[in-house]
Predicted model as a PDB file, atoms N, CA, C, CB and O in Angstrom, pLDDT in the B-factor column:
MODEL        1                                                                  
ATOM      1  N   MET A   1      -0.495 -34.287  32.010  1.00 67.00           N  
ATOM      2  CA  MET A   1       0.349 -34.436  30.864  1.00 67.00           C  
ATOM      3  C   MET A   1      -0.343 -33.824  29.655  1.00 67.00           C  
ATOM      4  CB  MET A   1       0.689 -35.909  30.627  1.00 67.00           C  
ATOM      5  O   MET A   1      -1.556 -33.955  29.489  1.00 67.00           O  
ATOM      6  N   ALA A   2       0.434 -33.157  28.815  1.00 66.00           N  
ATOM      7  CA  ALA A   2      -0.107 -32.491  27.633  1.00 66.00           C  
ATOM      8  C   ALA A   2      -0.243 -33.507  26.506  1.00 66.00           C  
ATOM      9  CB  ALA A   2       0.797 -31.301  27.197  1.00 66.00           C  
ATOM     10  O   ALA A   2       0.563 -34.431  26.394  1.00 66.00           O  
ATOM     11  N   PRO A   3      -1.266 -33.333  25.672  1.00 67.00           N  
ATOM     12  CA  PRO A   3      -1.404 -34.255  24.538  1.00 67.00           C  
ATOM     13  C   PRO A   3      -0.240 -34.068  23.565  1.00 67.00           C  
ATOM     14  CB  PRO A   3      -2.757 -34.033  23.809  1.00 67.00           C  
ATOM     15  O   PRO A   3       0.291 -32.963  23.452  1.00 67.00           O  
ATOM     16  N   PRO A   4       0.165 -35.128  22.859  1.00 68.00           N  
ATOM     17  CA  PRO A   4       1.287 -34.994  21.915  1.00 68.00           C  
ATOM     18  C   PRO A   4       0.918 -34.072  20.754  1.00 68.00           C  
ATOM     19  CB  PRO A   4       1.707 -36.379  21.375  1.00 68.00           C  
ATOM     20  O   PRO A   4      -0.210 -34.069  20.260  1.00 68.00           O  
ATOM     21  N   LYS A   5       1.892 -33.310  20.354  1.00 71.00           N  
ATOM     22  CA  LYS A   5       1.673 -32.393  19.228  1.00 71.00           C  
ATOM     23  C   LYS A   5       1.638 -33.194  17.931  1.00 71.00           C  
ATOM     24  CB  LYS A   5       2.787 -31.296  19.169  1.00 71.00           C  
ATOM     25  O   LYS A   5       2.345 -34.189  17.772  1.00 71.00           O  
ATOM     26  N   ASN A   6       0.821 -32.747  17.036  1.00 72.00           N  
ATOM     27  CA  ASN A   6       0.774 -33.397  15.716  1.00 72.00           C  
ATOM     28  C   ASN A   6       2.054 -33.086  14.971  1.00 72.00           C  
ATOM     29  CB  ASN A   6      -0.467 -32.930  14.892  1.00 72.00           C  
ATOM     30  O   ASN A   6       2.467 -31.931  14.874  1.00 72.00           O  
ATOM     31  N   GLN A   7       2.669 -34.113  14.452  1.00 66.00           N  
ATOM     32  CA  GLN A   7       3.892 -33.915  13.681  1.00 66.00           C  
ATOM     33  C   GLN A   7       3.536 -33.942  12.207  1.00 66.00           C  
ATOM     34  CB  GLN A   7       4.960 -34.999  14.017  1.00 66.00           C  
ATOM     35  O   GLN A   7       2.864 -34.851  11.720  1.00 66.00           O  
ATOM     36  N   VAL A   8       3.992 -32.950  11.535  1.00 63.00           N  
ATOM     37  CA  VAL A   8       3.752 -32.854  10.098  1.00 63.00           C  
ATOM     38  C   VAL A   8       5.019 -33.321   9.393  1.00 63.00           C  
ATOM     39  CB  VAL A   8       3.361 -31.385   9.669  1.00 63.00           C  
ATOM     40  O   VAL A   8       6.109 -32.797   9.625  1.00 63.00           O  
ATOM     41  N   ALA A   9       4.857 -34.293   8.551  1.00 62.00           N  
ATOM     42  CA  ALA A   9       6.019 -34.802   7.802  1.00 62.00           C  
ATOM     43  C   ALA A   9       6.483 -33.736   6.831  1.00 62.00           C  
ATOM     44  CB  ALA A   9       5.675 -36.124   7.043  1.00 62.00           C  
ATOM     45  O   ALA A   9       5.683 -33.119   6.127  1.00 62.00           O  
ATOM     46  N   ALA A  10       7.770 -33.535   6.806  1.00 62.00           N  
ATOM     47  CA  ALA A  10       8.342 -32.549   5.890  1.00 62.00           C  
ATOM     48  C   ALA A  10       8.193 -33.074   4.466  1.00 62.00           C  
ATOM     49  CB  ALA A  10       9.846 -32.259   6.230  1.00 62.00           C  
ATOM     50  O   ALA A  10       8.646 -34.172   4.142  1.00 62.00           O  
ATOM     51  N   SER A  11       7.563 -32.286   3.640  1.00 62.00           N  
ATOM     52  CA  SER A  11       7.385 -32.711   2.255  1.00 62.00           C  
ATOM     53  C   SER A  11       8.639 -32.369   1.469  1.00 62.00           C  
ATOM     54  CB  SER A  11       6.135 -32.044   1.618  1.00 62.00           C  
ATOM     55  O   SER A  11       9.162 -31.257   1.546  1.00 62.00           O  
ATOM     56  N   ARG A  12       9.097 -33.329   0.730  1.00 73.00           N  
ATOM     57  CA  ARG A  12      10.269 -33.098  -0.113  1.00 73.00           C  
ATOM     58  C   ARG A  12       9.793 -32.616  -1.465  1.00 73.00           C  
ATOM     59  CB  ARG A  12      11.136 -34.385  -0.254  1.00 73.00           C  
ATOM     60  O   ARG A  12       8.879 -33.177  -2.070  1.00 73.00           O  
ATOM     61  N   ARG A  13      10.418 -31.598  -1.900  1.00 71.00           N  
ATOM     62  CA  ARG A  13      10.082 -31.094  -3.233  1.00 71.00           C  
ATOM     63  C   ARG A  13      10.760 -31.959  -4.272  1.00 71.00           C  
ATOM     64  CB  ARG A  13      10.502 -29.609  -3.399  1.00 71.00           C  
ATOM     65  O   ARG A  13      11.958 -32.231  -4.199  1.00 71.00           O  
ATOM     66  N   GLN A  14       9.982 -32.376  -5.220  1.00 69.00           N  
ATOM     67  CA  GLN A  14      10.547 -33.156  -6.296  1.00 69.00           C  
ATOM     68  C   GLN A  14      11.201 -32.199  -7.280  1.00 69.00           C  
ATOM     69  CB  GLN A  14       9.467 -34.031  -6.987  1.00 69.00           C  
ATOM     70  O   GLN A  14      10.686 -31.107  -7.518  1.00 69.00           O  
ATOM     71  N   PRO A  15      12.319 -32.596  -7.846  1.00 70.00           N  
ATOM     72  CA  PRO A  15      12.952 -31.705  -8.829  1.00 70.00           C  
ATOM     73  C   PRO A  15      12.009 -31.470 -10.005  1.00 70.00           C  
ATOM     74  CB  PRO A  15      14.296 -32.300  -9.328  1.00 70.00           C  
ATOM     75  O   PRO A  15      11.319 -32.376 -10.473  1.00 70.00           O  
ATOM     76  N   GLN A  16      12.007 -30.246 -10.455  1.00 73.00           N  
ATOM     77  CA  GLN A  16      11.115 -29.882 -11.557  1.00 73.00           C  
ATOM     78  C   GLN A  16      11.556 -30.597 -12.828  1.00 73.00           C  
ATOM     79  CB  GLN A  16      11.100 -28.346 -11.775  1.00 73.00           C  
ATOM     80  O   GLN A  16      12.739 -30.616 -13.167  1.00 73.00           O  
ATOM     81  N   GLN A  17      10.601 -31.175 -13.515  1.00 76.00           N  
ATOM     82  CA  GLN A  17      10.923 -31.877 -14.743  1.00 76.00           C  
ATOM     83  C   GLN A  17      11.329 -30.872 -15.813  1.00 76.00           C  
ATOM     84  CB  GLN A  17       9.730 -32.730 -15.217  1.00 76.00           C  
ATOM     85  O   GLN A  17      10.764 -29.784 -15.920  1.00 76.00           O  
ATOM     86  N   ALA A  18      12.312 -31.263 -16.590  1.00 73.00           N  
ATOM     87  CA  ALA A  18      12.791 -30.398 -17.658  1.00 73.00           C  
ATOM     88  C   ALA A  18      11.744 -30.340 -18.766  1.00 73.00           C  
ATOM     89  CB  ALA A  18      14.152 -30.900 -18.209  1.00 73.00           C  
ATOM     90  O   ALA A  18      11.052 -31.323 -19.032  1.00 73.00           O  
ATOM     91  N   GLY A  19      11.638 -29.200 -19.396  1.00 88.00           N  
ATOM     92  CA  GLY A  19      10.703 -29.032 -20.495  1.00 88.00           C  
ATOM     93  C   GLY A  19      11.197 -29.729 -21.750  1.00 88.00           C  
ATOM     94  O   GLY A  19      12.318 -30.236 -21.802  1.00 88.00           O  
ATOM     95  N   PHE A  20      10.350 -29.743 -22.743  1.00 90.00           N  
ATOM     96  CA  PHE A  20      10.683 -30.417 -23.995  1.00 90.00           C  
ATOM     97  C   PHE A  20      11.892 -29.778 -24.662  1.00 90.00           C  
ATOM     98  CB  PHE A  20       9.490 -30.392 -24.943  1.00 90.00           C  
ATOM     99  O   PHE A  20      12.788 -30.479 -25.133  1.00 90.00           O  
ATOM    100  N   ILE A  21      11.919 -28.461 -24.703  1.00 91.00           N  
ATOM    101  CA  ILE A  21      13.012 -27.771 -25.410  1.00 91.00           C  
ATOM    102  C   ILE A  21      14.332 -27.994 -24.691  1.00 91.00           C  
ATOM    103  CB  ILE A  21      12.722 -26.258 -25.527  1.00 91.00           C  
ATOM    104  O   ILE A  21      15.347 -28.265 -25.335  1.00 91.00           O  
ATOM    105  N   SER A  22      14.336 -27.886 -23.375  1.00 91.00           N  
ATOM    106  CA  SER A  22      15.605 -28.055 -22.656  1.00 91.00           C  
ATOM    107  C   SER A  22      16.088 -29.497 -22.708  1.00 91.00           C  
ATOM    108  CB  SER A  22      15.456 -27.613 -21.200  1.00 91.00           C  
ATOM    109  O   SER A  22      17.292 -29.737 -22.798  1.00 91.00           O  
ATOM    110  N   SER A  23      15.179 -30.457 -22.654  1.00 91.00           N  
ATOM    111  CA  SER A  23      15.619 -31.850 -22.752  1.00 91.00           C  
ATOM    112  C   SER A  23      16.097 -32.177 -24.164  1.00 91.00           C  
ATOM    113  CB  SER A  23      14.483 -32.800 -22.347  1.00 91.00           C  
ATOM    114  O   SER A  23      17.041 -32.949 -24.335  1.00 91.00           O  
ATOM    115  N   ALA A  24      15.455 -31.599 -25.176  1.00 89.00           N  
ATOM    116  CA  ALA A  24      15.918 -31.808 -26.554  1.00 89.00           C  
ATOM    117  C   ALA A  24      17.286 -31.172 -26.759  1.00 89.00           C  
ATOM    118  CB  ALA A  24      14.906 -31.226 -27.565  1.00 89.00           C  
ATOM    119  O   ALA A  24      18.142 -31.747 -27.432  1.00 89.00           O  
ATOM    120  N   TYR A  25      17.499 -29.994 -26.185  1.00 91.00           N  
ATOM    121  CA  TYR A  25      18.791 -29.318 -26.304  1.00 91.00           C  
ATOM    122  C   TYR A  25      19.884 -30.140 -25.631  1.00 91.00           C  
ATOM    123  CB  TYR A  25      18.726 -27.907 -25.685  1.00 91.00           C  
ATOM    124  O   TYR A  25      20.978 -30.296 -26.174  1.00 91.00           O  
ATOM    125  N   LYS A  26      19.583 -30.663 -24.451  1.00 91.00           N  
ATOM    126  CA  LYS A  26      20.576 -31.494 -23.759  1.00 91.00           C  
ATOM    127  C   LYS A  26      20.866 -32.761 -24.548  1.00 91.00           C  
ATOM    128  CB  LYS A  26      20.091 -31.855 -22.347  1.00 91.00           C  
ATOM    129  O   LYS A  26      22.006 -33.226 -24.580  1.00 91.00           O  
ATOM    130  N   GLY A  27      19.850 -33.320 -25.180  1.00 90.00           N  
ATOM    131  CA  GLY A  27      20.056 -34.511 -25.993  1.00 90.00           C  
ATOM    132  C   GLY A  27      20.916 -34.232 -27.209  1.00 90.00           C  
ATOM    133  O   GLY A  27      21.749 -35.056 -27.588  1.00 90.00           O  
ATOM    134  N   LEU A  28      20.720 -33.075 -27.823  1.00 89.00           N  
ATOM    135  CA  LEU A  28      21.519 -32.727 -28.997  1.00 89.00           C  
ATOM    136  C   LEU A  28      22.962 -32.408 -28.622  1.00 89.00           C  
ATOM    137  CB  LEU A  28      20.897 -31.540 -29.723  1.00 89.00           C  
ATOM    138  O   LEU A  28      23.875 -32.635 -29.417  1.00 89.00           O  
ATOM    139  N   ARG A  29      23.170 -31.889 -27.431  1.00 91.00           N  
ATOM    140  CA  ARG A  29      24.504 -31.514 -27.007  1.00 91.00           C  
ATOM    141  C   ARG A  29      25.304 -32.659 -26.395  1.00 91.00           C  
ATOM    142  CB  ARG A  29      24.413 -30.403 -26.031  1.00 91.00           C  
ATOM    143  O   ARG A  29      26.491 -32.496 -26.115  1.00 91.00           O  
ATOM    144  N   SER A  30      24.678 -33.810 -26.183  1.00 93.00           N  
ATOM    145  CA  SER A  30      25.392 -34.912 -25.538  1.00 93.00           C  
ATOM    146  C   SER A  30      26.449 -35.482 -26.491  1.00 93.00           C  
ATOM    147  CB  SER A  30      24.400 -36.023 -25.100  1.00 93.00           C  
ATOM    148  O   SER A  30      26.235 -35.540 -27.701  1.00 93.00           O  
ATOM    149  N   PRO A  31      27.571 -35.894 -25.943  1.00 92.00           N  
ATOM    150  CA  PRO A  31      28.647 -36.433 -26.790  1.00 92.00           C  
ATOM    151  C   PRO A  31      28.244 -37.701 -27.545  1.00 92.00           C  
ATOM    152  CB  PRO A  31      29.866 -36.727 -25.940  1.00 92.00           C  
ATOM    153  O   PRO A  31      28.814 -38.004 -28.593  1.00 92.00           O  
ATOM    154  N   GLU A  32      27.278 -38.433 -27.026  1.00 94.00           N  
ATOM    155  CA  GLU A  32      26.860 -39.666 -27.696  1.00 94.00           C  
ATOM    156  C   GLU A  32      26.199 -39.382 -29.034  1.00 94.00           C  
ATOM    157  CB  GLU A  32      25.909 -40.452 -26.809  1.00 94.00           C  
ATOM    158  O   GLU A  32      26.256 -40.213 -29.940  1.00 94.00           O  
ATOM    159  N   ASN A  33      25.572 -38.220 -29.169  1.00 92.00           N  
ATOM    160  CA  ASN A  33      24.820 -37.900 -30.379  1.00 92.00           C  
ATOM    161  C   ASN A  33      25.558 -36.939 -31.304  1.00 92.00           C  
ATOM    162  CB  ASN A  33      23.489 -37.312 -30.007  1.00 92.00           C  
ATOM    163  O   ASN A  33      24.982 -36.490 -32.294  1.00 92.00           O  
ATOM    164  N   SER A  34      26.800 -36.615 -31.015  1.00 93.00           N  
ATOM    165  CA  SER A  34      27.495 -35.580 -31.785  1.00 93.00           C  
ATOM    166  C   SER A  34      27.660 -35.973 -33.258  1.00 93.00           C  
ATOM    167  CB  SER A  34      28.866 -35.302 -31.167  1.00 93.00           C  
ATOM    168  O   SER A  34      27.497 -35.124 -34.134  1.00 93.00           O  
ATOM    169  N   SER A  35      27.977 -37.227 -33.548  1.00 94.00           N  
ATOM    170  CA  SER A  35      28.171 -37.616 -34.950  1.00 94.00           C  
ATOM    171  C   SER A  35      26.856 -37.558 -35.720  1.00 94.00           C  
ATOM    172  CB  SER A  35      28.770 -39.028 -35.039  1.00 94.00           C  
ATOM    173  O   SER A  35      26.845 -37.169 -36.888  1.00 94.00           O  
ATOM    174  N   LEU A  36      25.761 -37.936 -35.091  1.00 94.00           N  
ATOM    175  CA  LEU A  36      24.461 -37.876 -35.753  1.00 94.00           C  
ATOM    176  C   LEU A  36      24.046 -36.428 -36.010  1.00 94.00           C  
ATOM    177  CB  LEU A  36      23.398 -38.589 -34.908  1.00 94.00           C  
ATOM    178  O   LEU A  36      23.531 -36.108 -37.082  1.00 94.00           O  
ATOM    179  N   VAL A  37      24.266 -35.569 -35.042  1.00 94.00           N  
ATOM    180  CA  VAL A  37      23.899 -34.159 -35.194  1.00 94.00           C  
ATOM    181  C   VAL A  37      24.729 -33.520 -36.301  1.00 94.00           C  
ATOM    182  CB  VAL A  37      24.093 -33.394 -33.865  1.00 94.00           C  
ATOM    183  O   VAL A  37      24.199 -32.741 -37.093  1.00 94.00           O  
ATOM    184  N   LYS A  38      26.011 -33.832 -36.367  1.00 96.00           N  
ATOM    185  CA  LYS A  38      26.870 -33.284 -37.424  1.00 96.00           C  
ATOM    186  C   LYS A  38      26.434 -33.794 -38.794  1.00 96.00           C  
ATOM    187  CB  LYS A  38      28.345 -33.651 -37.168  1.00 96.00           C  
ATOM    188  O   LYS A  38      26.417 -33.031 -39.761  1.00 96.00           O  
ATOM    189  N   SER A  39      26.085 -35.065 -38.886  1.00 97.00           N  
ATOM    190  CA  SER A  39      25.658 -35.632 -40.167  1.00 97.00           C  
ATOM    191  C   SER A  39      24.378 -34.975 -40.669  1.00 97.00           C  
ATOM    192  CB  SER A  39      25.451 -37.139 -40.036  1.00 97.00           C  
ATOM    193  O   SER A  39      24.264 -34.653 -41.852  1.00 97.00           O  
ATOM    194  N   VAL A  40      23.422 -34.779 -39.778  1.00 96.00           N  
ATOM    195  CA  VAL A  40      22.164 -34.142 -40.163  1.00 96.00           C  
ATOM    196  C   VAL A  40      22.405 -32.697 -40.573  1.00 96.00           C  
ATOM    197  CB  VAL A  40      21.146 -34.206 -39.011  1.00 96.00           C  
ATOM    198  O   VAL A  40      21.794 -32.216 -41.528  1.00 96.00           O  
ATOM    199  N   ALA A  41      23.287 -31.998 -39.865  1.00 96.00           N  
ATOM    200  CA  ALA A  41      23.586 -30.608 -40.207  1.00 96.00           C  
ATOM    201  C   ALA A  41      24.261 -30.510 -41.569  1.00 96.00           C  
ATOM    202  CB  ALA A  41      24.474 -29.973 -39.136  1.00 96.00           C  
ATOM    203  O   ALA A  41      23.917 -29.635 -42.364  1.00 96.00           O  
ATOM    204  N   ILE A  42      25.209 -31.385 -41.850  1.00 97.00           N  
ATOM    205  CA  ILE A  42      25.894 -31.363 -43.152  1.00 97.00           C  
ATOM    206  C   ILE A  42      24.915 -31.696 -44.273  1.00 97.00           C  
ATOM    207  CB  ILE A  42      27.081 -32.362 -43.167  1.00 97.00           C  
ATOM    208  O   ILE A  42      24.964 -31.086 -45.341  1.00 97.00           O  
ATOM    209  N   PHE A  43      24.030 -32.652 -44.038  1.00 97.00           N  
ATOM    210  CA  PHE A  43      23.020 -32.994 -45.033  1.00 97.00           C  
ATOM    211  C   PHE A  43      22.104 -31.801 -45.314  1.00 97.00           C  
ATOM    212  CB  PHE A  43      22.195 -34.199 -44.561  1.00 97.00           C  
ATOM    213  O   PHE A  43      21.784 -31.523 -46.470  1.00 97.00           O  
ATOM    214  N   ALA A  44      21.687 -31.102 -44.270  1.00 97.00           N  
ATOM    215  CA  ALA A  44      20.812 -29.946 -44.445  1.00 97.00           C  
ATOM    216  C   ALA A  44      21.509 -28.839 -45.219  1.00 97.00           C  
ATOM    217  CB  ALA A  44      20.346 -29.423 -43.092  1.00 97.00           C  
ATOM    218  O   ALA A  44      20.897 -28.194 -46.069  1.00 97.00           O  
ATOM    219  N   VAL A  45      22.781 -28.616 -44.931  1.00 95.00           N  
ATOM    220  CA  VAL A  45      23.540 -27.591 -45.661  1.00 95.00           C  
ATOM    221  C   VAL A  45      23.694 -27.996 -47.121  1.00 95.00           C  
ATOM    222  CB  VAL A  45      24.932 -27.368 -45.015  1.00 95.00           C  
ATOM    223  O   VAL A  45      23.572 -27.150 -48.007  1.00 95.00           O  
ATOM    224  N   ALA A  46      23.961 -29.270 -47.391  1.00 93.00           N  
ATOM    225  CA  ALA A  46      24.123 -29.738 -48.780  1.00 93.00           C  
ATOM    226  C   ALA A  46      22.824 -29.596 -49.563  1.00 93.00           C  
ATOM    227  CB  ALA A  46      24.590 -31.206 -48.804  1.00 93.00           C  
ATOM    228  O   ALA A  46      22.839 -29.153 -50.711  1.00 93.00           O  
ATOM    229  N   VAL A  47      21.714 -29.964 -48.962  1.00 93.00           N  
ATOM    230  CA  VAL A  47      20.430 -29.844 -49.655  1.00 93.00           C  
ATOM    231  C   VAL A  47      20.104 -28.375 -49.920  1.00 93.00           C  
ATOM    232  CB  VAL A  47      19.300 -30.504 -48.828  1.00 93.00           C  
ATOM    233  O   VAL A  47      19.621 -28.019 -50.994  1.00 93.00           O  
ATOM    234  N   THR A  48      20.375 -27.532 -48.931  1.00 93.00           N  
ATOM    235  CA  THR A  48      20.131 -26.103 -49.120  1.00 93.00           C  
ATOM    236  C   THR A  48      21.004 -25.541 -50.235  1.00 93.00           C  
ATOM    237  CB  THR A  48      20.387 -25.340 -47.816  1.00 93.00           C  
ATOM    238  O   THR A  48      20.538 -24.741 -51.047  1.00 93.00           O  
ATOM    239  N   PHE A  49      22.270 -25.957 -50.280  1.00 91.00           N  
ATOM    240  CA  PHE A  49      23.172 -25.485 -51.332  1.00 91.00           C  
ATOM    241  C   PHE A  49      22.688 -25.928 -52.703  1.00 91.00           C  
ATOM    242  CB  PHE A  49      24.594 -25.995 -51.089  1.00 91.00           C  
ATOM    243  O   PHE A  49      22.713 -25.141 -53.649  1.00 91.00           O  
ATOM    244  N   LEU A  50      22.251 -27.169 -52.825  1.00 89.00           N  
ATOM    245  CA  LEU A  50      21.820 -27.675 -54.125  1.00 89.00           C  
ATOM    246  C   LEU A  50      20.501 -27.054 -54.573  1.00 89.00           C  
ATOM    247  CB  LEU A  50      21.687 -29.186 -54.076  1.00 89.00           C  
ATOM    248  O   LEU A  50      20.206 -27.050 -55.768  1.00 89.00           O  
ATOM    249  N   GLN A  51      19.715 -26.541 -53.666  1.00 90.00           N  
ATOM    250  CA  GLN A  51      18.454 -25.900 -54.027  1.00 90.00           C  
ATOM    251  C   GLN A  51      18.646 -24.457 -54.471  1.00 90.00           C  
ATOM    252  CB  GLN A  51      17.495 -25.950 -52.861  1.00 90.00           C  
ATOM    253  O   GLN A  51      17.738 -23.872 -55.061  1.00 90.00           O  
ATOM    254  N   THR A  52      19.802 -23.876 -54.201  1.00 89.00           N  
ATOM    255  CA  THR A  52      20.062 -22.501 -54.615  1.00 89.00           C  
ATOM    256  C   THR A  52      20.621 -22.492 -56.037  1.00 89.00           C  
ATOM    257  CB  THR A  52      21.045 -21.805 -53.635  1.00 89.00           C  
ATOM    258  O   THR A  52      20.814 -23.539 -56.655  1.00 89.00           O  
ATOM    259  N   GLY A  53      20.869 -21.312 -56.525  1.00 86.00           N  
ATOM    260  CA  GLY A  53      21.440 -21.174 -57.853  1.00 86.00           C  
ATOM    261  C   GLY A  53      22.880 -21.650 -57.930  1.00 86.00           C  
ATOM    262  O   GLY A  53      23.362 -21.978 -59.014  1.00 86.00           O  
ATOM    263  N   PHE A  54      23.576 -21.693 -56.799  1.00 84.00           N  
ATOM    264  CA  PHE A  54      24.971 -22.144 -56.808  1.00 84.00           C  
ATOM    265  C   PHE A  54      25.082 -23.630 -57.120  1.00 84.00           C  
ATOM    266  CB  PHE A  54      25.630 -21.850 -55.467  1.00 84.00           C  
ATOM    267  O   PHE A  54      26.129 -24.083 -57.583  1.00 84.00           O  
ATOM    268  N   GLY A  55      24.050 -24.378 -56.880  1.00 83.00           N  
ATOM    269  CA  GLY A  55      24.068 -25.805 -57.170  1.00 83.00           C  
ATOM    270  C   GLY A  55      24.175 -26.097 -58.645  1.00 83.00           C  
ATOM    271  O   GLY A  55      24.597 -27.187 -59.031  1.00 83.00           O  
ATOM    272  N   GLU A  56      23.801 -25.143 -59.480  1.00 84.00           N  
ATOM    273  CA  GLU A  56      23.869 -25.346 -60.929  1.00 84.00           C  
ATOM    274  C   GLU A  56      25.292 -25.336 -61.451  1.00 84.00           C  
ATOM    275  CB  GLU A  56      23.067 -24.286 -61.638  1.00 84.00           C  
ATOM    276  O   GLU A  56      25.539 -25.791 -62.568  1.00 84.00           O  
ATOM    277  N   PHE A  57      26.238 -24.824 -60.666  1.00 84.00           N  
ATOM    278  CA  PHE A  57      27.629 -24.861 -61.089  1.00 84.00           C  
ATOM    279  C   PHE A  57      28.162 -26.292 -61.118  1.00 84.00           C  
ATOM    280  CB  PHE A  57      28.484 -24.000 -60.163  1.00 84.00           C  
ATOM    281  O   PHE A  57      29.150 -26.575 -61.797  1.00 84.00           O  
ATOM    282  N   LEU A  58      27.513 -27.191 -60.385  1.00 83.00           N  
ATOM    283  CA  LEU A  58      27.947 -28.572 -60.341  1.00 83.00           C  
ATOM    284  C   LEU A  58      27.408 -29.393 -61.485  1.00 83.00           C  
ATOM    285  CB  LEU A  58      27.544 -29.189 -59.055  1.00 83.00           C  
ATOM    286  O   LEU A  58      27.918 -30.479 -61.761  1.00 83.00           O  
ATOM    287  N   VAL A  59      26.381 -28.895 -62.159  1.00 79.00           N  
ATOM    288  CA  VAL A  59      25.764 -29.621 -63.253  1.00 79.00           C  
ATOM    289  C   VAL A  59      26.580 -29.373 -64.524  1.00 79.00           C  
ATOM    290  CB  VAL A  59      24.275 -29.191 -63.444  1.00 79.00           C  
ATOM    291  O   VAL A  59      26.814 -28.220 -64.887  1.00 79.00           O  
ATOM    292  N   PRO A  60      27.019 -30.442 -65.206  1.00 79.00           N  
ATOM    293  CA  PRO A  60      27.804 -30.232 -66.417  1.00 79.00           C  
ATOM    294  C   PRO A  60      26.930 -29.673 -67.556  1.00 79.00           C  
ATOM    295  CB  PRO A  60      28.466 -31.552 -66.851  1.00 79.00           C  
ATOM    296  O   PRO A  60      25.766 -30.043 -67.712  1.00 79.00           O  
ATOM    297  N   ALA A  61      27.520 -28.792 -68.323  1.00 76.00           N  
ATOM    298  CA  ALA A  61      26.819 -28.205 -69.474  1.00 76.00           C  
ATOM    299  C   ALA A  61      26.869 -29.176 -70.639  1.00 76.00           C  
ATOM    300  CB  ALA A  61      27.444 -26.836 -69.879  1.00 76.00           C  
ATOM    301  O   ALA A  61      27.919 -29.753 -70.921  1.00 76.00           O  
ATOM    302  N   PHE A  62      25.758 -29.363 -71.311  1.00 72.00           N  
ATOM    303  CA  PHE A  62      25.714 -30.263 -72.462  1.00 72.00           C  
ATOM    304  C   PHE A  62      25.814 -29.500 -73.741  1.00 72.00           C  
ATOM    305  CB  PHE A  62      24.453 -31.089 -72.457  1.00 72.00           C  
ATOM    306  O   PHE A  62      25.794 -30.096 -74.818  1.00 72.00           O  
TER     307      PHE A  62                                                      
ENDMDL                                                                          
END                                                                             
């Protein structure tokens, strides 16, 4: 009788973990965070507008 052959267990590949940028992008694109992302974007646009020369049109002249 022949000796039993060594059986090698098939190794399962673990799914590759997502990088920081791709996981952050997926987090920003999720429907749960859409209102927060929109609020932050509008705030950033408002601050940028007020820092430019166009923001002075909103200041009343004395």
